[in-house]
N, C-alpha and C positions, 0 to 999 in steps of 0.2 A: 591250493596254496602250498608252496614249499617252505617248510620251517627249518630253523637251525637247531640241530640236535645237540651239538657240542662245540664249544669255542676253547681253543687251547693256544698257549704261547710257548714256542720252543725256540728261544732266541740264542741259545748257545753261549750265553754269558750270564753269570750269576747275578751281577748288579743290574743289568738291563732287565733280566727276568723278574727280579724283585720289584723294580720300579713299575713294570707293566702290571704285575699282579696287585700291587698296592693301590693302583689308580684305575682298576677295571670297573669301578662303579660308574665312571663317566663314559664307558665304552659304548660305541654306536652299534656294536654287534654283540648280542647276548643270546643265551640259550632260550629257545621258545619264540624268538622274534622271527618275522618273515624274512626270507632271503631277498636281498636287493644288492645289486652291484654298487649303488650309491652309498649304502651303509658301509660296505667293505672299504670303499675308497675313503670315506670320511674317517673310518677307524685307522687306516694307514696314515692319513694326515695327522690324526690325533697322536698317534704313537711317535711320529717324527717330531712333532711340536713338543711332546712331553720329554723326549730324550734330549732335544736341543735346549730345553729349559733346565736340564740337570747336568750341564757341563759337556755334553757330547757334541762338540763343535763340528766335527766332520760327518755327523750322521745326516743322511739325506733320504729321500723317498726311494731312490734307486737301490738302497741297501736293504730293503725289506719287502716282502711279498706275502700274499695270502694264498694258501693251498686249500682248494675246495674238494672234499672227498664225497662223492655221491654213491659210493659202494654200499650195498646193503650187507651188513655183517652176517645175516642169516645164510647168505650164499657161501660164506667162508667155512661153514661147518661141514666136516667130512661125513658123508653118509654113503655106505656101500650098497644099500638097497636101491635098485633103479626106480621102482615106483615111489619110494620115499624121496628120491632126488627130484622126480617130476613134481611131486606135491610141494617140495621145498621151493622150487623155482616159481611155481604158481602162487604160493603164499607170499613169497617175496615180491612178486610183480603186483599182486593185489594190494599189498600194503603200500608199495611205492606209489600207486595210483590214488589210493584213498587218503594216505597221510604221508607224503614224501618228506624225508628229513635228511639234511646233509650236515657234514662236519666241516668246520673251518679251523685251519691251523695257521698261525702267523709265524714266519720264520725269517731269519736273516739270510742275505745273499752275499757271498764273497766276504766273509768275516776276516778282518785283519786288525792288527793292534791299534791303528789310528782310529778305527770306527768304534772300538770298545774302550777307548780311553777318555776319561773326563778331564777337561782342561780348565784350570783356574784363570782368573783375571789377574794380569800383571800390572797394567797401567791404563789410564785414560788420558788421552791427549786432545785438547780443544784448540783448534786453529780459529781464533776468534774474530779476525778482521780480514778475511779473504775478499777478493773481488770476483765478479762473475767470469772474468777471463782466466782466473787461476785454475790449473788442472790438478785435481786431487792426487793423481798418480805421481806427478812431479813434486807436489808438496810432501808426499811421504818420503821421497828421497832427499830433497833439499832442506825441508823445514822452513821456518820463518826466522826473522832477524833476532828476536828476543824470546826468552823462555823464563817462566816463573812456575814454582811448584808449591802446592799447599796440600798437606795430608794425602799424598799419593795422587793428587790431581795435577796435571801439567797443562799450562796454557802457553801456547806459542802465538806471537803477535808481531806486527810491524809497528803499531802504535798502541799505547796502553789505554784502550777504550773500555775494558772491563776488568774487574777485580777477580783474581783467581779463586778467592773464597766463594764468590757467587756461584761458580760452576760446581763446587763441592756441595752447595745447598740444593742444586737442581738434580744432581745425580743420585740415584738410589742403588748404585752398584759400588761395592767396596773391594779393595784389593784383597786377593786371596779367595774371594767367593768363586764358586763354580760358574762358568759361562752360562748366562741365562738370556736367551733371545728375547723373552718377554720384557725383562728389565731394560735391555738395550733399547728396544723400540719405545718403551715408556719414557725413558730419558729423552729420546728424540722428540717425542710428543710434548714433553714439558718445555723444551727449548723452542719448539715451533709455536707453542701457544703464547709465548711471552710478547711477541711483536717486535723484538729488538733485531731480528734477522729476517731478511727477505727470502733467503734460501738456505736450506740445511741438507747436508749430505753426510754419509758415514762410510767407513771401511773398518774391517777388522783383520788383524794379521796375527800369525802365530810365530813365536820365537822362544826357544828354550822351553818347549812344552807348556807355554802359557800364552794367553790371548791378550793382545793390546787393542783397545778400542779407540778409533780416531773419529772425531767430529769436525766436519768442515763447515764453517759458519760464515755466511756473507751478510754483513750488517745492513739493516734498512737505513734509510735516511733518518738521522737522529732528530732533527728539528724541522718542523713544517708549520705553516699557518694557512688559514683559509678565511676569506671574506665573502659574506653572503648579503645580498640585498633583496628585500621582499616588498611587494606592494599589493594593496587590496582596495577594492571599491565596493561599497555597499549602498544600494539605493532601494527605497521602499515606495510602492504606489500608495499605500495607506500611511498617512502621517508625513512627517517632514524629514525623514531620515535620508541624508545624503552624505555618506561618510567616505573619507579617503584616508587610507592608512599606509604608512611607510615605516620600514624597520630595517636595521642592518645589524649583523652579528659578526664578531671576530673570534676565531679560535686559534690558539697557539698550542702545539703539541711537542713535548720532549719525551723521547722513548727510552732514555738511558740516564736517569738521574742518579748521581753518586756512583756511576759505573756499575750499577746493580740491576739494570733493566727495569727500574721503577719508572712507570709512565706518569707524566704530568700533563694534564689538559686544563688550560685556562680559557674560559669562555666569557665574552662580554657582549651584551646585546642592548640596543637602544632603539626606541621607536616612538612615533607620534601618530595619533589619529585625529583627523580634522573633520569638523562638521561644516560643510560648505554652505549650509542654509542659515548659519548664525553669524552675527557680527564678530563674536569671539570664536575664532576658528578652532582653537585647541579644545578637543574633546577629551583626549586621554594622552598621558605621557608614560612611557615605559622605559625603565632602565634596570638591568640586573647583571650580576657578575657571579661566576661560579669557578671553583677550583677543585679539581679531582686528581687524586693520586691512586694509581693502581700498583699494588705491591705483588711481586711474584711468589710470595709465601705468606702463610697465615701468621699474623702478629700475635703470638701468645707468650706469656712470661715464663714458659717452661718448655722442655723438649718433649 
């Protein structure tokens, strides 16, 4: 088994170097672990994800590589005695067979100022009432008819279906924070889980050394209802059971109460069970009604 003898980071940038060293506890490649291409690949992915979560917007996997050094340092020692040289080679070969160990060094490729620059967030724009036919690239250029701003959150819309304050509550990104890809995706997941939109897309652009985040939202059908009809028949060979049941239920759903993506579900159900072996047919009567509200945030009296 080939083991890893040394792991080093030579990234050519003091800030990137500091970030890598501070977070090396989560590294997939460590001294003493077995050599595996999968571990090296996972470590490269981890470093890219780590840097993109600390503001390095233009950092990609093509900008970093791992150099594997298989050279035995004993062979680098100068020895003028020919017999000693032979023994040196034999000892090195024996050790490499019994306990081979390699060195791994992570380096940057083609370093330039855009790669080693951290970009802050300038603005977040939510396009809240698009249609499936709208093209995000054209929306970036033209925009929508109306615009509203609340605490550095901008909403563009054709019809006022949502309150701008609602988007502020769902976003975990603040203006001036360094670009963080994790937070960007987490905000998208928040919006996707609400049920108010049937499709969500996103873009990010750079202007004046800062990043603008764009959210393209296609609303789902706000109001819908369903009607269900059920029937059952229950007969028994032992006894006089001969029952017939009928029930119906009605469900009404509103996905955007108060323009805050609060979901309301109203359900009503009624049914009757008849005993066909009795003069008085009615065995059981059923009627119930329920009202459910689903809030997009936890209701607590403090921040």
